[in-house]
N, C-alpha and C positions, 0 to 999 in steps of 0.2 A: 649429619647437621654440622654445619661450620659455627664454630664458637669465635667470639670476639671479646676482648676485655675492655671494659668502659671506666676508665680512670678519671673521676671527675674532679677539677678544680684544685688538684693538689700542688698548690702555689704557696710560695714563702709568706705572702700578705694574709693568708688564710691558716697556715700551719703553726707559725711561729708566734709566740707571746708579743714580741716586738713588731708583728705584722702590721699592716694599716687596719685590717678588719679581722682580727684574730679569731679563731674558733677555740674555746676553751678545751684543752686536752688535745688537740689535734696534733701537736708535735709528737705524740707517742705513736700516730700512723705512719711515720716516714719510713721507719724500719719495714713496717708489714706492707705497704705500699711498693717499697724497693723489692721485697721477696716476691710479691705477687706479680710484677712487671717482669722479674727475671724467670719466675716459673713460666709464665705465658711464653717468653721468648724459646726457652728450652722446649715447650710443647709445640711450637710452631704456632702459636697463638698470636695474632696481631693486638697489639694494646692501643685503643683509641683515648687519647688524652686530652679532654677538654682543658681549655685555658682562657681565663679572662684576658682580653687585650684590649684596655681601656684607652681612649683618649684622655688628655688632661682635663677637658671641659665635657666629659662624657655625661649624657641626660641621666644617666643610672646614679650620678653622684647627688641628684637631688633627693633621693631615698636613702642613699647609703653613704658613707663616708668615702673619699678617695681611695681606690684600692687597684692592684693589678694593672697599674699604668704602662703600656707597652715600652719595653726597653728598659725598665727599671729593675732593681733586685728583687723587688717584691713580686713581680710579675713572674718570675723565673719558678721552675719546678727545682725541687732539690735534686742535686747531680745523681743521687743513688737511685732516684725514680725514672732516670732517662736510660733508653736502650741505644744501643750504637747505631742503628739504621734507623735514622727517624725522617719522616715527611712532614713539612709544616702546611697546613691548609689555611688560608685567610678566612676572615670572616664575611668576605664577599664573594661573589662569583668569580671561580677562576677555573683554569686548568692545572691538573697535578697527575703525578704519577706515582702510584703506590707500589710499583714493582719492588721486590726485595725488602719494602719496610717492615720492621718489627713494630715500630710505633707512628701513629699518626697523631701529630699535634694539631688540634681541631680549634682554632681560636673562635671566640665569641665577645660580643660586646653586650650581653645581656644574661639574665639569669638561665634562660632555656637554651642549651644547645642546639636545639632544633631551630633557632633563629639564623644559624649558620646555613645559607643556601646550599652548601657543599655536601652537608650530612646525608642526606638522602644516597647520593652517588657514591660516597666514601662506603656506607654500608652496604650498597649494591654491589660494588666491586670487591668489597671482602667476602662476599656471600654470607654475611652475618644472619644466622638464624637464631642462635643462642647467644645472650649478651650477659656478661658476669659483671656487676657494678659495683663500683666502691668508690670512695672519696668524701669531699666535703661540700656543701653542709647538707646533711639530710633532709631536713625540711624545706629546702629551697632546690638547690640544683641537681642533686642526687635524686629526689623525688621528681623533679622534671625530666630528667633524663631517662628514669625509670618508665615513667607514664608515657612518655614520647615514643620510646621502644616499643611498650607493649601496644600502644595506638597503631603501629605500623605492624603489628602480627608477630612480633618476634618474642621468643621465651626470654624470660628476665628472671637473674638471680641476683641478689644482694648479699654480699659479704658483709655480716652485720658487726664482725670484729674489726673492720677496716672501712667503718664510716664513723663519722662525728656529728653531733648536733650541737646547735647553740646551748640547747638544755639537754644535759646528758641523759636525765632520766626519760626523755622522749624518744631516745634512739630506737628502742624495739617497737614502740606504738607507731612511729613513721614507718619503720620497716614493715610492720604488720599490715598496714594499709595496701602496701604493693603485694603482700603475700596474699591478702584476700582476692587478689586479682587473678589467683590460681598459679603463681609462680612460687618456687621455693625460696626461702630466705634461710640462710644457715651462716654459720661460721667459717671461717677459710678452712678448706680441706674437706668439708662435710657437706658440700651443697649438691643438690639433686632437683629434681623437678617434680611438682605434683602431675596428676593426670588433668587433662583439660576437658571440659564438658562440650 
């Protein structure tokens, strides 16, 4: 079974208190995400990092304050979370080469990473059967990524000490909803998989 890590939206605008759309407490995740991404690289596991890449007048800004505008500091990932050999995949149909990539930067312009028309091909080329998911924010983008992966028939694990919610007390309850889909949710280093019916 081929494993892929899914690093969801770990960008400055979400992670830092001074960001355009900060998630309370998310700054504490930076070191954990960096360790998880480096661990994946050491194991030969590719990291797919989803990243918002909005235009200045993005329709999403009718609902959410402006954030992660392409090319701005807030749109970037912390340097510590980046791996050396990266490939960027835009949020429009495109050709791309994943050969030798340790990290795939998957751009998106909506909450759901499955709105990127290339995600299916990325997962197919990586032969992803088991997906380890972490990042921000649990009740939106992390949840959508996890359920999108489950809909494709992939095994999903959530690293509960590497996610953050808008309301911290809801972290485990949101993660538990995914758990009820017959996938294990555990803290980093102790993840596993429940049997499926």
